[in-house]
N, C-alpha and C positions, 0 to 999 in steps of 0.2 A: 817376756815379749821381746826377746832380742832379735827375733826373726819372724816374719810372717810365713815364709815358705817352709813347708815341712822338709825334714831331712830323710832321704830314702836310702836304704841299704839292703842288699841281698845277702842273706845269711845262710850258710850251708846247713842242711839238716844232718846231724851226725847219725850214722848207721853202720854198726859193726859188720853187718852182713855184707856190705859193699866191699869192705877190705878183704874179707874171706874169698869172695868171688874173684876179685882182682888178683889175689895170690894164686888161686887155683889155675887161672888162665894166663898167668904171667902178663897181665895187661900193662901196656905202656903208659896208659893214662887212667886215672880214677876220678870220676866226676860225681859229686853228690847232688841230690835234689836241693832246691833252695826255696826259701820263703822271703818275700819282700816285707821288710819292716818300715813303717812310716812314722817317724817321730814328729808328732804334731805339737805345736806350742800350746801352753796351758790355757784352759778356760777359766773364767771367773764368774761369780754370781752376776747375772744380768746378760750373759753371753747370748742367750736366745733373743734378746732385744737389741743386740749389736754392741753391747758393752765390751771393751777390751778387744776390739776386732773380732768379736764372737762369731759374727756371720761367716767370716772367711774361715775361721778355725772349724766351725761346724760343717762347712762344705767339704773340708779336707777329710773329716771323719766319715762323711757320707760315701767317700770313695773306697773305704776299706771293707774287708769281709768279716774281720774279727776285731774287737776292741780290747786292747790291753790297758786297763785303767791303773795308772801309776799313782800311788798314794804316798805322800811324804811322811816319814816317821822320825826324821832326824832334826836336831837343832843345829843351826850354823848361822852365826851373825853375819857372815860374809855372803850368804845366799838368802836374799830377801824373800819374804812371803807377803803376798798382796794384802793379807789381813794383819800382818805384823806379828803373828804368833802361830804356833803349830797346833792344829786340832784335826787329826786325821779323819775322825767321824764326820765333822762339819764339812771338811773339804770334799770328802767322798759324796756326802748327801747333796751338797751344793751342785756338784758337777752332774750327778744323776738327775737332779731336778731340772737343770738346764737342758739336758738331753730330752727329757720328758716334755718340757715346755716347747722345745723346738718341734717335736713330733706333733704335739697338740695343735700348734700353729699350722703345720702342714696338712693335718687331717681336716681341720676346720675349713681351711681354704678349699681343699679338695671336695668336701661335702657341699660347699657353697656352689662350686662349679657343676657338680652333679645335679643339684636342684634346679639350676638354670638351663641345663643342657636338654636338647630335644632327643629323647630316646624312648625305647619301649617302656611303658609305665611299670610293668611288672619287674623289669630289671632295675629301673630307677628306684623303686620301693625297696628292693632287696639291698642294693648298695647303700641307700640312705639309712636303712635300719642297721646294717653292718657298721657303717662309719659312726653313726650316732652312739652305738654301743661301745665302740672303741674310744670315742671322746670321753664317755663316762668313766671308762677304765683308766684312761690317762689322767683324768681329773682327780682320781683317787691316788695319784702319784705312783702308779704301777707301770712297769715296762711293757711294751708291746709284746715281747717274747713270752709273757705270762697270760696273754689274751686267749680266751677259750677258742675263738674262731680264727686263729692265726693262719690256718691253711687256706681259708677263703681270702684273706688279705694277700697272700702270695700270688693269687690268681689275677690280682690287679697289677698290670705290668708297669704303670708309670707312677707308682707311689713308693718312695724309698724312705724308710723310717729308721732312725738311729738306734732306738731301743729294741728293734727287732733283731739286731745283730748279736751273735754270741759274744760274751764278755768274760774276761778273767782279770784278776786283780794282782798287781805287783806291789808289794810293800817295800818301799825304798828306805833302808835303814843304814845306820853306821854302827861303830862299835860301842857307842854310848846311848843307844836308843832305849826307851822305857819298855821293858818286856810286858809289864802289866797292861799298858795302853794297847800294845799290839794284840795281846791275848783278848782283851775286852772287845776290841774292834772285830777280831775274827769271830767271836761268839755272836756278833750281831748278824753274821752272814748265814745264808742258807747252807745246809749240810753239803750240797753238791756243787757249791760255788768253788771254782778253781782259784787257788790262792798260793802265790809264790813269794818268798822273802828273798830280797837281794841286797847284799852289801857290796856296793860298786867298787870299794877299795880292794876287797878280797878278790872280786871278779877280775879286776885289773891285774892284780898280782898273779892270778892263775893263768891269765891269757898270755903272760910273758914267759911261762914255763914250758918245757918240752912235755909231750904226752906222758912220759914215764915220771917226770917230776910232778906233774899235775896229779897223777894217781896217788903218789906218796903224800902230797900236800893235803889232798882231800881226805885221805885215810887218817892222817894226823889230826885233822879238824873234825873227824867223825862225820863227814858229809858224804852222802852217797853219790851226788852228782852236782855239777856246777849249776848255778841259778840260770845261766844263759841256756844250757841244754834243756833245762826244765821249761823255760819260756818257749824255746823253739818247738819242743815236743808237744806242749800244751796248745800252741797255735796250730800246729799240724793236725792235732786231734779235733780241735774245734772247727777247723776248716773242713772236716770230714774227708780227709785225704788218705789214700793208700799209696804204697810204694811198689812199683814193679821195676825190674832190672833188664838191661841189655848187657851182655858180657862176652868178650872175646879177647883175642890177643892185642888188638888195636886199643880198645878201651873197655872198662867196666863203668856203667853209668846207672844212677838211680833216677827214676822218673816218678813224678807224683800225678795222681788222678783221683777224681772224686769216687767215693764208694758207689758201686753199682755201674761203673763205666764198662761199656762193651768193648771188645777187642779192637774193632776198627777205630773207635774214638780214642783209645789208648795209643794206637799206632799213629794217629794224627798229631799226638804230642811230639813225636819224633820228626815226622814229615807228613804233609797233607796227602802226598801220593800214597802213603800206606793205607789211608782210609779210602781214597778214590778207587784204587785198584786192588783192594783187599781180596786175597784168596783164602788164606788160612793163617793161623798162628801156631807156631811150634812152642809148646809150653812145658816147662819143667818147674816143679815147686822148689823153693829154696832148700828145704830140708833134704830132698832127694839129690839135688845138685851137689850139696856139700857132703852128704853121707856117701855118695858114690864117686866123688872126686872129679866131677865135670860132665860135660855134655856127652862125650863119646860113651862113657860107661853107663850113663843114664839111658842112652839109646839101646845099648846091649841088654840092659836090665828091664827094658820095656817101660821106663819111667818118663819118656817123652810123649806128650799127648798132642794130637792135632785138633785144634779147636776152630770153630767157625764164627760167623758174624754175631751170633747170639751169646757168645761166651762172655761171662762177667769176670773181669780181671780180679784176681785175688791178691791180697797183700803178700809180697815175697816172690811172686811169679817171675821166672826168668823167661823172657819171650823173644822169639825170632819171628818177625813178620814176613810173610810171603805175599807179594803183590805183583800185579801186572797192569800196565797202562796201554 
């Protein structure tokens, strides 16, 4: 509880494809896509009732799209623990319960407002039944994300619930952590739960090395990728994002958009005029662009496609937007 305000940082999404595009086009600038990370101060038991500035911290969590739940697995007498001792499973369950209790409080209040509201009776009954069912679900200490009728909840515009958000877990370790405790903790999780182990000391050392030295260091430790890259990629996946590119002599740049995004909306990521005056999109797949050595050769080989307003952007597309206002 050193600070109330969250720390925000924009982190580049690593993508080897962007480097190759930049090299092919001799681009003067290379700009990666980015994810915003929000480091929120820790919650304690009772946070949903305002303990330990819980209400403010919970409101910060409400503003994010994906939760990365950091669980402490290391002992360090210089870094205090609110309970005085380390118990990862208890810490994890305490926080999850606080998120559930916060949602339970929100849903109960919302149901009360619905019952008092003047509205069409059939719709009132439908919402009342849906929310009552959700309350029972939360009282069983289950996340909203596992609720059977979650799609119906998404149709209610003004209800935001913490446990409906995608979540992954970061195990915060050091070189002296207990491997059996980590293994036992991991075994309690569902099979599809995203789980990343990070040793911040090693990550700090890696961050100070050149890319070539990083490769050798990871190889020596028999690590396939840095924990930071794993965290970035996991966040990117859980956000449901795809990457498309713009590339030329001036710059090569990666852009992120939601899966299912149509070409005009992807263009709006670059400039709103691209959507307003959208005419067409010139599209080359990444594999074609690299295999044929750039745009001109792709044109000659018939690999450049003209796509209209209904085109769904694919991961790896290199796009040039045509527009007129």
